[in-house]
C-alpha positions as CSV (number, residue, x, y, z in Angstrom):
1,M,-5.4,-4.4,-12.5
2,R,-8.9,-3.0,-12.3
3,L,-9.1,0.8,-12.7
4,R,-11.8,2.2,-10.4
5,T,-13.4,5.5,-11.4
6,I,-15.9,7.4,-9.3
7,A,-17.3,10.5,-10.8
8,A,-18.3,12.8,-7.9
9,V,-20.7,14.7,-10.1
10,V,-23.2,11.8,-9.9
11,G,-23.0,11.7,-6.1
12,L,-20.1,10.0,-4.5
13,S,-20.9,7.1,-2.2
14,V,-18.4,6.7,0.6
15,V,-16.3,3.6,0.1
16,A,-14.4,1.4,2.5
17,A,-13.5,-2.2,2.1
18,S,-13.8,-4.3,5.2
19,C,-11.0,-5.7,7.2
20,G,-11.7,-9.2,6.1
21,G,-11.6,-8.2,2.5
22,G,-14.3,-7.2,0.0
23,D,-14.1,-4.6,-2.8
24,G,-17.6,-3.3,-2.6
25,D,-18.3,0.4,-3.5
26,T,-20.8,1.1,-0.7
27,A,-20.1,1.6,3.0
28,T,-20.7,4.1,5.8
29,E,-19.2,7.5,6.3
30,D,-16.0,7.9,8.4
31,T,-17.3,10.0,11.3
32,S,-14.2,9.9,13.4
33,S,-12.5,12.7,11.5
34,A,-15.4,15.2,11.4
35,A,-13.9,17.5,14.0
36,V,-10.6,17.3,12.2
37,K,-12.3,18.4,9.0
38,N,-14.0,21.4,10.8
39,E,-10.6,22.5,12.1
40,V,-8.8,21.9,8.8
41,D,-11.3,24.1,7.0
42,K,-9.8,27.1,8.9
43,I,-6.3,26.4,7.8
44,A,-4.4,27.1,4.6
45,I,-2.7,23.8,3.8
46,G,0.9,24.3,2.8
47,A,0.6,28.1,2.9
48,T,1.2,30.8,5.5
49,T,-2.2,32.5,5.5
50,T,-5.5,31.4,6.9
51,V,-8.6,30.7,4.7
52,A,-11.3,31.5,7.2
53,S,-11.8,33.8,10.2
54,G,-11.2,32.4,13.6
55,A,-8.3,30.1,12.7
56,T,-5.3,30.2,14.9
57,T,-1.7,29.1,14.6
58,T,0.4,27.6,17.4
59,V,3.5,29.4,18.6
60,A,6.0,26.7,19.5
61,P,7.9,27.2,22.7
62,L,11.6,27.5,22.5
63,Q,13.3,24.1,22.7
64,P,16.4,23.3,24.7
65,K,19.7,24.0,23.1
66,T,21.7,21.2,24.6
67,I,21.0,17.5,25.4
68,E,21.7,18.2,29.1
69,E,18.9,20.8,29.0
70,W,16.7,18.3,27.3
71,E,17.3,15.7,30.0
72,K,16.4,18.2,32.7
73,L,13.1,19.0,30.9
74,W,12.2,15.4,30.4
75,A,12.9,14.6,34.1
76,A,10.6,17.5,35.1
77,E,7.9,16.4,32.7
78,R,8.1,12.8,33.9
79,K,7.8,13.9,37.5
80,A,4.8,16.1,36.6
81,A,3.1,13.1,34.9
82,V,3.7,10.9,37.9
83,D,2.5,13.6,40.4
84,K,-0.6,14.2,38.3
85,I,-1.5,10.5,38.2
86,K,-0.9,10.1,42.0
87,A,-2.8,13.3,42.9
88,N,-5.8,12.1,40.9
89,K,-5.5,8.6,42.3
90,W,-5.5,7.1,38.9
91,G,-4.3,3.5,38.5
92,L,-5.2,0.2,40.1
93,Q,-7.8,0.9,42.8
94,P,-7.9,-0.7,46.3
95,D,-10.5,-3.2,45.1
96,G,-7.6,-4.8,43.1
97,K,-9.4,-4.9,39.8
98,T,-10.6,-1.4,38.8
99,V,-8.1,0.8,36.8
100,L,-8.9,4.5,36.5
101,G,-7.4,7.2,34.3
102,P,-8.1,10.7,33.0
103,D,-11.2,11.8,31.1
104,G,-13.4,8.8,32.0
105,F,-10.8,6.1,31.3
106,T,-11.6,2.9,33.2
107,F,-10.7,-0.8,32.9
108,D,-11.8,-3.8,34.9
109,T,-9.0,-6.4,35.3
110,S,-11.5,-9.1,36.3
111,K,-12.1,-9.3,32.5
112,C,-8.5,-10.6,32.1
113,P,-7.9,-14.3,31.7
114,V,-7.7,-16.6,34.7
115,G,-4.2,-16.6,35.9
116,W,-3.4,-13.2,34.4
117,N,-0.3,-11.7,36.0
118,N,0.3,-7.9,36.4
119,T,4.1,-8.4,36.3
120,E,4.4,-11.2,33.8
121,G,7.4,-10.7,31.5
122,L,9.3,-8.9,34.3
123,T,12.2,-10.1,36.4
124,D,14.3,-8.1,38.9
125,T,16.6,-7.2,36.0
126,Q,14.7,-7.5,32.8
127,I,11.6,-6.1,30.9
128,K,10.7,-8.5,28.1
129,I,9.0,-7.0,25.0
130,G,8.0,-9.0,21.9
131,N,8.2,-7.2,18.6
132,H,6.9,-8.5,15.3
133,T,8.2,-6.5,12.3
134,P,9.1,-7.0,8.7
135,L,12.7,-7.8,8.2
136,S,12.1,-9.2,4.8
137,G,9.9,-8.5,1.8
138,T,8.8,-5.2,0.3
139,L,8.7,-3.5,3.7
140,A,12.0,-4.9,4.9
141,D,13.5,-1.5,5.4
142,A,10.8,-0.8,8.0
143,G,12.6,-3.3,10.2
144,N,15.2,-0.6,10.8
145,I,12.6,1.2,12.9
146,S,12.6,-1.7,15.4
147,K,16.4,-2.0,15.3
148,S,16.9,1.7,16.1
149,A,14.2,1.6,18.8
150,Q,16.0,-1.4,20.3
151,A,19.3,0.5,20.3
152,I,17.8,3.5,22.1
153,L,16.2,1.2,24.7
154,N,19.5,-0.6,25.2
155,Y,21.1,2.7,25.8
156,Y,18.6,3.8,28.4
157,S,18.9,0.4,30.0
158,T,22.5,1.3,30.9
159,T,21.3,4.4,32.8
160,D,19.0,4.6,35.8
161,L,16.0,5.5,33.7
162,F,14.2,2.2,34.2
163,T,14.8,1.9,37.9
164,D,11.3,1.8,39.3
165,S,9.7,3.0,42.5
166,K,10.5,-0.3,44.2
167,G,14.2,0.0,43.4
168,K,14.2,-2.6,40.6
169,K,16.8,-1.6,38.0
170,R,15.9,-3.3,34.8
171,A,17.1,-3.5,31.2
172,V,14.8,-3.9,28.2
173,N,15.0,-7.2,26.3
174,M,13.3,-6.6,23.0
175,I,12.8,-9.8,21.0
176,L,12.5,-9.1,17.2
177,K,10.8,-11.6,15.0
178,D,10.3,-11.2,11.2
179,D,6.7,-11.4,10.0
180,G,7.5,-10.1,6.5
181,Y,4.5,-7.7,6.7
182,D,2.3,-10.7,6.4
183,P,-0.5,-11.1,9.0
184,T,-0.6,-14.8,8.6
185,R,3.0,-14.8,9.9
186,S,2.3,-12.2,12.6
187,I,-0.5,-14.3,14.3
188,P,1.7,-17.3,15.3
189,I,4.5,-14.9,16.4
190,V,2.1,-13.0,18.7
191,D,0.9,-16.4,20.0
192,E,4.5,-17.3,20.8
193,F,5.1,-14.0,22.6
194,L,1.9,-14.5,24.7
195,D,2.1,-18.3,25.4
196,S,5.8,-19.2,25.2
197,E,7.9,-16.1,25.7
198,K,5.3,-14.6,28.2
199,V,6.4,-11.1,27.4
200,F,5.5,-8.0,29.4
201,A,4.4,-6.0,26.4
202,I,4.0,-6.4,22.6
203,W,5.0,-4.1,19.8
204,G,4.2,-4.4,16.1
205,L,4.3,-2.8,12.7
206,G,1.7,-2.7,9.9
207,S,-2.0,-2.2,9.9
208,P,-2.8,-5.7,8.6
209,S,-0.7,-7.4,11.2
210,V,-2.0,-5.3,14.1
211,M,-5.6,-5.6,12.9
212,K,-5.4,-9.4,13.0
213,T,-3.8,-9.6,16.5
214,Y,-4.9,-6.6,18.6
215,D,-8.2,-8.3,19.7
216,K,-6.2,-11.2,21.2
217,I,-3.6,-9.0,22.8
218,N,-6.3,-6.8,24.4
219,G,-8.1,-9.9,25.5
220,R,-5.0,-11.1,27.3
221,C,-4.5,-7.6,29.0
222,V,-1.0,-7.1,27.6
223,P,0.4,-3.6,27.0
224,H,0.4,-2.9,23.3
225,P,1.5,0.7,22.8
226,F,3.0,2.6,19.8
227,A,1.9,0.3,17.0
228,V,3.8,1.5,14.0
229,T,0.7,2.3,11.9
230,G,-1.7,5.2,11.6
231,H,-4.9,3.1,11.2
232,P,-7.7,5.0,13.1
233,A,-8.8,1.8,14.8
234,W,-5.9,2.1,17.3
235,G,-7.7,5.2,18.8
236,D,-10.1,3.1,20.8
237,P,-9.5,3.4,24.6
238,V,-12.9,1.9,25.5
239,N,-12.8,-1.3,23.6
240,H,-9.1,-1.8,23.0
241,P,-7.5,0.1,26.0
242,W,-4.2,-1.7,25.8
243,T,-3.4,-0.7,22.2
244,S,-2.3,2.7,20.8
245,G,-0.8,3.8,17.5
246,I,2.1,6.2,17.0
247,L,1.6,7.6,13.5
248,L,-0.6,10.4,12.3
249,A,-4.0,8.7,11.7
250,Y,-4.4,7.9,8.0
251,N,-8.0,9.3,7.9
252,T,-6.6,12.6,9.3
253,E,-3.9,12.6,6.6
254,A,-6.6,11.9,4.0
255,V,-8.6,14.9,5.3
256,L,-5.5,17.1,4.8
257,W,-5.2,15.8,1.2
258,G,-8.8,16.7,0.6
259,A,-8.5,20.2,2.0
260,F,-5.3,20.6,-0.1
261,I,-7.3,19.8,-3.2
262,D,-10.3,22.0,-2.3
263,Q,-8.0,25.0,-1.6
264,R,-6.4,24.5,-5.1
265,I,-9.5,23.5,-7.0
266,S,-9.4,26.5,-9.4
267,E,-5.8,25.6,-10.4
268,L,-6.7,21.9,-10.7
269,T,-9.8,22.5,-12.8
270,A,-8.3,25.2,-15.0
271,K,-8.0,23.0,-18.1
272,D,-11.6,21.8,-18.6
273,G,-13.5,22.4,-15.3
274,K,-12.7,18.9,-13.9
275,A,-9.9,17.7,-11.6
276,T,-8.9,14.1,-12.0
277,I,-7.3,12.8,-8.8
278,A,-5.5,9.5,-9.2
279,A,-4.3,7.2,-6.4
280,L,-2.3,3.9,-6.2
281,I,-3.5,1.9,-3.2
282,M,-2.0,-1.0,-1.3
283,N,-4.7,-3.7,-1.2
284,N,-4.8,-4.3,2.5
285,D,-6.1,-2.8,5.8
286,F,-3.5,-0.1,5.5
287,G,-4.4,1.1,2.0
288,K,-8.1,0.8,2.6
289,A,-8.0,3.0,5.7
290,Y,-6.4,5.7,3.6
291,E,-8.9,5.4,0.8
292,A,-11.9,5.2,3.1
293,G,-10.9,8.5,4.8
294,F,-10.2,10.2,1.4
295,K,-13.5,9.1,-0.1
296,S,-15.4,10.2,3.0
297,Y,-13.9,13.7,2.6
298,L,-14.7,13.8,-1.1
299,A,-18.3,12.9,-0.4
300,K,-18.7,16.2,1.5
301,S,-16.4,18.4,-0.5
302,P,-18.1,21.5,-1.9
303,N,-16.3,20.7,-5.1
304,K,-17.4,17.1,-5.4
305,D,-19.1,17.8,-8.7
306,R,-15.8,19.0,-10.2
307,I,-13.6,16.0,-9.0
308,E,-13.2,12.7,-10.7
309,Y,-11.3,10.1,-8.5
310,V,-9.6,7.1,-10.1
311,S,-7.6,4.5,-8.4
312,E,-5.6,1.3,-8.9
313,T,-4.7,-1.3,-6.3
314,I,-1.5,-3.4,-5.9
315,E,-0.8,-6.4,-3.6
316,P,1.6,-5.7,-0.7
317,Q,4.3,-8.0,-2.1
318,A,3.8,-7.1,-5.8
319,P,7.3,-7.0,-7.5
320,T,6.4,-3.9,-9.6
321,V,3.7,-1.2,-9.9
322,T,4.2,-0.6,-13.6
323,D,0.9,-1.9,-14.9
324,A,-1.2,-0.1,-12.3
325,M,0.7,3.2,-12.9
326,T,0.4,2.9,-16.6
327,N,-3.4,2.6,-16.3
328,L,-3.5,5.7,-14.1
329,A,-1.2,7.7,-16.4
330,A,-3.7,7.1,-19.2
331,K,-6.2,9.2,-17.2
332,K,-3.8,12.2,-17.3
333,P,-4.6,13.1,-13.7
334,E,-4.1,16.6,-12.3
335,M,-2.9,15.1,-9.0
336,F,-1.5,11.8,-8.0
337,I,-1.6,10.4,-4.4
338,Q,0.3,7.5,-2.9
339,M,-1.6,5.3,-0.5
340,L,1.4,3.0,-0.2
341,A,4.2,1.8,2.0
342,G,7.6,0.2,1.5
343,T,9.3,-0.4,-1.8
344,P,6.2,0.7,-3.9
345,C,6.8,4.2,-2.5
346,A,10.0,4.5,-4.5
347,Q,8.6,2.5,-7.4
348,S,5.7,4.8,-7.9
349,I,7.9,7.9,-7.8
350,T,10.0,6.4,-10.6
351,E,7.0,5.4,-12.6
352,V,5.5,8.9,-12.3
353,A,8.7,10.4,-13.8
354,Q,8.7,7.9,-16.7
355,N,5.0,7.5,-17.7
356,G,4.1,11.1,-18.2
357,I,2.2,11.9,-15.0
358,K,4.9,14.2,-13.7
359,E,4.5,16.3,-16.9
360,T,0.7,16.6,-16.6
361,A,0.0,16.5,-12.9
362,K,0.1,19.8,-11.0
363,Y,0.7,18.0,-7.7
364,L,2.2,14.7,-6.6
365,M,1.5,13.6,-3.0
366,A,3.6,11.1,-1.1
367,A,2.1,9.2,1.8
368,S,3.5,10.1,5.2
369,V,4.9,6.6,5.6
370,C,6.9,7.1,2.3
371,K,8.5,10.3,3.7
372,N,11.9,9.0,4.5
373,A,14.9,9.2,2.2
374,T,15.0,5.5,1.8
375,Y,12.1,6.1,-0.7
376,V,12.6,9.6,-1.9
377,G,16.3,10.2,-1.7
378,E,18.6,10.8,-4.7
379,K,20.4,7.5,-4.3
380,V,17.1,5.7,-4.8
381,V,15.0,7.6,-7.3
382,G,17.5,10.3,-8.5
383,A,15.8,13.6,-9.3
384,A,12.3,12.0,-9.8
385,S,11.1,13.0,-6.3
386,D,11.8,16.7,-6.8
387,G,8.7,18.8,-6.1
388,W,6.7,16.0,-4.4
389,W,4.5,17.0,-1.5
390,V,3.8,15.3,1.8
391,M,1.7,15.6,5.0
392,G,4.7,14.3,6.9
393,G,3.4,13.5,10.4
394,G,5.9,15.9,12.1
395,I,8.9,13.5,12.6
396,R,12.3,15.2,12.2
397,D,14.3,13.9,9.3
398,M,17.6,12.5,10.8
399,L,19.1,12.4,7.3
400,S,18.5,16.1,6.6
401,P,21.5,18.4,6.8
402,A,19.1,21.0,8.2
403,E,19.2,18.9,11.4
404,D,23.0,18.8,11.8
405,T,23.0,21.3,14.7
406,N,19.9,19.9,16.5
407,P,21.2,18.6,19.8
408,W,18.9,15.6,20.0
409,I,19.5,14.6,16.4
410,V,23.2,14.8,17.0
411,W,22.9,12.7,20.1
412,A,20.7,10.1,18.3
413,R,23.1,9.8,15.4
414,N,25.9,9.1,17.8
415,M,23.8,6.7,19.8
416,L,23.2,4.7,16.6
417,K,26.8,4.9,15.6
418,N,27.8,3.4,19.0
419,A,25.2,0.7,18.5
420,G,26.8,-0.2,15.2
421,Y,24.4,1.5,12.8
422,D,25.0,4.1,10.1
423,Y,22.1,6.5,10.4
424,K,22.5,7.4,6.7
425,A,21.7,3.8,5.7
426,S,17.9,4.2,6.3
427,G,15.4,6.8,7.2
428,G,13.8,4.1,9.3
429,L,16.6,4.4,11.8
430,G,15.7,8.0,12.5
431,Q,12.0,7.1,12.9
432,G,12.9,4.2,15.2
433,S,14.9,6.5,17.4
434,V,11.8,8.8,17.7
435,I,9.5,5.9,18.7
436,G,12.1,4.3,20.9
437,F,12.4,7.5,22.9
438,G,8.6,7.3,23.5
439,W,8.9,3.8,24.7
440,A,11.7,4.8,27.1
441,Q,9.6,7.7,28.6
442,L,6.5,5.6,29.0
443,I,8.4,2.8,30.8
444,A,10.1,5.3,33.0
445,V,6.9,7.0,34.1
446,A,5.0,3.8,34.6
447,G,7.8,2.5,36.8
448,Q,7.7,5.5,39.1
449,L,4.0,5.0,40.0
450,D,3.0,3.2,43.2
451,G,3.8,-0.5,43.0
452,G,6.6,0.0,40.5
453,L,6.5,-1.2,36.9
454,T,3.3,-3.2,36.3
455,R,1.1,-3.8,33.3
456,T,-1.7,-1.6,34.8
457,N,0.7,1.2,35.6
458,M,1.9,1.0,32.0
459,L,-1.8,1.2,30.9
460,V,-2.5,4.3,33.0
461,A,0.8,6.1,32.0
462,G,-0.1,5.3,28.4
463,R,-3.4,7.2,28.8
464,A,-2.1,10.2,30.8
465,L,1.3,11.3,29.4
466,E,2.6,14.4,27.7
467,I,6.3,14.9,26.9
468,T,8.0,17.5,24.8
469,H,9.3,15.1,22.2
470,P,12.6,16.1,20.6
471,G,12.0,13.9,17.6
472,Y,9.1,16.0,16.3
473,L,9.2,19.5,14.8
474,E,8.4,22.4,17.2
475,G,4.7,22.8,17.6
476,I,3.9,19.1,17.4
477,R,2.4,17.8,20.6
478,W,3.1,14.2,21.8
479,N,0.3,13.5,24.3
480,V,-2.8,11.4,25.2
481,S,-5.6,11.8,27.7
482,G,-7.8,9.0,28.7
483,N,-11.0,8.5,26.6
484,K,-10.9,12.1,25.3
485,D,-7.6,12.0,23.3
486,A,-6.4,8.5,22.2
487,Y,-3.9,9.6,19.6
488,W,-0.3,10.4,20.5
489,I,0.3,12.4,17.3
490,E,-2.3,14.7,15.6
491,G,0.0,17.2,14.1
492,T,2.0,17.5,10.9
493,E,4.1,19.7,8.7
494,V,3.4,20.1,5.0
495,G,6.6,19.4,3.1
496,K,7.9,19.7,-0.5
497,W,11.0,17.7,-1.5
498,D,14.0,19.7,-2.7
499,V,16.3,17.4,-4.7
500,T,19.2,19.9,-4.5
501,K,19.0,20.1,-0.7
502,Q,17.9,16.5,-0.3
503,T,15.3,17.4,2.3
504,W,11.7,18.3,2.8
505,I,11.1,22.0,2.8
506,K,8.3,23.0,5.2
507,Q,5.5,24.8,3.4
508,G,3.4,27.1,5.6
509,D,2.7,26.6,9.2
510,I,2.7,23.5,11.4
511,I,-0.8,22.0,11.6
512,E,-1.6,20.9,15.2
513,L,-4.9,19.1,15.8
514,S,-4.3,17.6,19.2
515,G,-7.5,16.4,20.8
516,K,-9.5,16.9,17.6
517,S,-9.6,13.3,16.4
518,A,-12.6,11.4,17.8
519,S,-12.0,8.0,19.2
520,C,-12.6,5.2,16.8
521,A,-14.6,2.0,17.7
522,W,-13.7,0.1,14.6
523,D,-16.5,-2.1,13.2
524,P,-15.2,-4.7,10.6
525,S,-18.7,-5.2,9.3
526,I,-18.9,-1.7,8.0
527,A,-15.1,-1.2,7.7
528,N,-15.3,2.1,9.5
529,C,-15.5,3.7,12.9
530,K,-18.9,3.4,14.6
């Protein structure tokens, strides 16, 4: 492993390796999160007081107390979304090719391939969705996200939720295929979905796999919502209108890490005036997106001359992280950050407890995608995760005893049980229920538009929808709006793991940044948003 050290005192150059590879230490600044940084500067990260005048906190509305009340709320919100779309005459226009949506959103279906079909993948009784996801390898546990989402869609298929405005009552047929978190396997799977299975929509997990396939999917004009990745590239309604992501954007999360450091700089530099920040990074598009955002923040930090950033990389399928973590431990960092996913999440937590970092570092930061108990729970890492922090992305933890009385969590646990899953087996099952619920609402709204369920109606609904989502903590908005707001989730809690309670304890206020993240036209040549 090569230890990379960048001393900010000599002037930090912003770094981002390109999608196609490359480890160069020069690239352009991440401009997509500038508004996020301006807003975050007003917020005390992980505390209850503000750090600048003019900052505000969001007061969350009271949420329903029963699942029946929830269902009434969702029905009203779906109707409101449909009424808004119809009132504004969004959707496929009379010319048969122009699609309009909110905030300047537009698409021309004449750009679609010859023979493109607005209802391909639909029958009178079925909605066919292709899903590439890791069911093997170091991210195999993430396959539980798809299994759980499949279960919740199967449930809603037995209700009238997917009956569209033309009276077609359909069930979702989600086809799961294992890509092992390997884009070379994802590509032929997506080809099969497009050319052989002829699916209505495609779903996928992992920045590397989505990065290698989303151009083709958009070129074929196939709905591609809720990619299970927080890469900022999915926030591109102009150039990639058919794709959206579902996780907190990694560059936004990185800004929050940077603000967390700046607000604690006196503590971090108390020993010798310097703060060494160490990171272990997955060597692919996922890890590089995290690092690009973090380095961009450091480049503008008022404390850049007091921060030394060191990092190590690992390959996605590396069997261990010991060598890389040993190298980082030798630097005796004041803070350690995961830029990881899958098995390495738990491995790095164990290594930190064994190699001395936990004794010397004042803060240990888990990646949001490492949040679930599959990676931090006592059965996996013992007490090693106690005291770790996370910018968690707002998803409720289905495994937490604190959620035992939450009506939606209780319902979702029972739904999984009826589908043959033990919700305690994997945190991914909880996350999949959250995303599956989003799929269900999107399909339902799209189906109620004029013409019934079509690809273009799915496209418009996916750019004009807001639902009070029960799977997120109060105060987290789940919404998009045309070209103005391309990210479903821009809020997060700040959590600290309590090994005794086996849950994340919220630190300070919910951070809600809805509409603050600029769209990202990803440019592979500079490995950043243009």
